[in-house]
Structures are given as C-alpha cells and as structure tokens.
Wavefront OBJ file of the C-alpha trace (Angstrom):
o trace
v 0.353 -0.146 0.150
v 2.608 2.429 1.097
v 4.966 1.295 -2.514
v 1.421 2.028 -4.434
v 0.737 5.275 -2.224
v 4.743 6.402 -3.082
v 4.527 5.653 -7.008
v 1.260 7.751 -7.560
v 3.060 10.848 -5.467
v 6.085 10.395 -7.525
v 3.562 10.322 -11.134
v 1.925 13.228 -9.900
v 5.183 15.290 -8.833
v 6.431 14.633 -12.151
v 3.351 15.917 -13.826
v 3.465 18.905 -12.135
v 6.777 19.821 -12.751
v 6.119 19.013 -16.757
v 3.243 21.439 -16.251
v 5.528 23.804 -14.998
v 8.148 23.851 -17.075
v 5.935 24.301 -20.116
v 4.523 27.191 -18.688
v 7.412 28.727 -16.830
v 10.519 26.697 -17.419
v 12.886 27.870 -20.005
v 14.259 24.976 -20.811
v 12.449 23.276 -24.257
v 9.968 20.679 -24.011
v 9.336 18.048 -26.886
v 6.159 15.735 -26.750
v 6.045 17.344 -22.865
v 9.458 16.120 -22.090
v 12.104 18.652 -20.890
v 14.943 18.647 -22.741
v 18.059 19.485 -20.428
v 21.473 21.179 -21.859
v 24.228 19.120 -23.442
v 27.019 18.667 -20.265
v 30.644 19.041 -21.690
v 32.246 15.461 -21.473
v 34.364 16.141 -18.857
v 31.140 17.116 -16.816
v 29.322 13.859 -17.639
v 32.382 11.953 -16.879
v 32.892 13.174 -13.731
v 28.975 12.722 -12.520
v 29.330 9.304 -14.171
v 32.227 8.384 -11.906
v 30.431 9.987 -8.486
v 27.862 7.742 -9.248
v 29.389 4.817 -9.506
v 31.626 5.017 -6.345
v 29.590 6.811 -4.024
v 26.189 4.517 -5.405
v 23.857 7.712 -6.203
v 20.916 6.952 -7.936
v 20.652 8.714 -11.295
v 18.356 10.472 -13.991
v 20.118 10.161 -17.307
v 18.649 11.620 -20.404
v 20.337 10.070 -23.420
v 20.898 11.896 -26.769
v 18.102 11.997 -29.332
v 17.507 13.035 -33.185
v 16.373 16.471 -33.520
v 12.886 17.118 -32.472
v 12.704 13.629 -30.968
v 12.072 14.147 -27.394
v 15.127 12.139 -25.390
v 14.615 8.832 -23.279
v 15.520 9.473 -19.937
v 15.701 6.813 -17.336
v 16.286 6.920 -13.765
v 18.734 4.494 -11.782
v 22.187 2.981 -10.776
v 25.184 2.439 -12.131
v 27.910 -0.048 -11.564
v 30.618 -1.161 -13.490
v 31.275 -4.944 -14.671
v 34.288 -6.646 -14.730
v 35.492 -4.834 -17.959
v 34.981 -1.803 -16.837
v 31.383 -1.011 -18.732
v 29.270 1.172 -17.043
v 25.864 -0.043 -16.652
v 22.805 1.743 -15.862
v 20.339 -0.697 -13.635
v 16.553 0.762 -13.548
v 13.483 -1.321 -13.206
v 12.615 -1.083 -16.809
v 15.507 -1.264 -18.580
v 19.746 -2.714 -18.179
v 22.218 -1.686 -20.763
v 25.273 -0.455 -21.253
v 26.231 3.763 -20.643
v 29.057 5.688 -21.936
v 29.484 9.485 -21.848
v 28.853 9.897 -25.462
v 25.334 8.870 -25.352
v 24.165 11.058 -22.536
v 23.008 14.583 -23.209
v 23.047 14.895 -19.136
v 23.387 13.370 -15.910
v 21.256 14.220 -12.723
v 21.556 13.004 -9.019
v 18.352 11.392 -8.094
v 17.441 12.482 -3.983
v 16.160 9.462 -2.364
v 13.723 10.670 0.128
l 1 2 3 4 5 6 7 8 9 10 11 12 13 14 15 16 17 18 19 20 21 22 23 24 25 26 27 28 29 30 31 32 33 34 35 36 37 38 39 40 41 42 43 44 45 46 47 48 49 50 51 52 53 54 55 56 57 58 59 60 61 62 63 64 65 66 67 68 69 70 71 72 73 74 75 76 77 78 79 80 81 82 83 84 85 86 87 88 89 90 91 92 93 94 95 96 97 98 99 100 101 102 103 104 105 106 107 108 109 110
C-alpha cells in the first residue's frame, strides 16, 4: 500500500514538474519531455564516476535526433569486470558511455 501511494505521488510530482516547465520553464520541451542542455564530456564523466563510486541514484537523459523527445531513465550505475558502466533501473539494463548522454542528474531519495 505504501509503495503504491509513493509511486502515485512520484507520478503526480513528475506531472506537476512537467506542467510547470511548460508554463514557466526556460528549458525546451518536446512532446512534454524536458530537454536538458548538453553537458560537456568532462562533466558527464565526473558525475558518472561519482554515481558509481558513491552509489547515487541518477537520472540520465540520452541523446536523440532533432525534434525527438530524448529518453530519460533513472537508476543506479555500476561497473562490470570489463569496466563497462551499466545502468540498472526497474525497466532497463544497459551499458552507458558519456557520448550517449545529454545530462546526468542525481536523484535524491526521500
């Protein structure tokens, strides 16, 4: 029950944030998805390394074609034996490199 309530609250929070961005935000939107600015590669690498070593939950926004909403996924990063960076979320497990990403943001757990 508590998990269901938390999930509904998270969905509502995301919807409110999206609507706020549409009306007041300066960031562009494509199909209701906020498009974050492209972070420099050194910054992406630094934040990704911190997320792995400190076990932060992060939100990654992947690059997309022009006028296509970029995919945004949150989860935890880890490295495998071959030093590949792996993103694990509830719906996706994939290898990540800084060249695939627009932005990295830490997700604060409440």
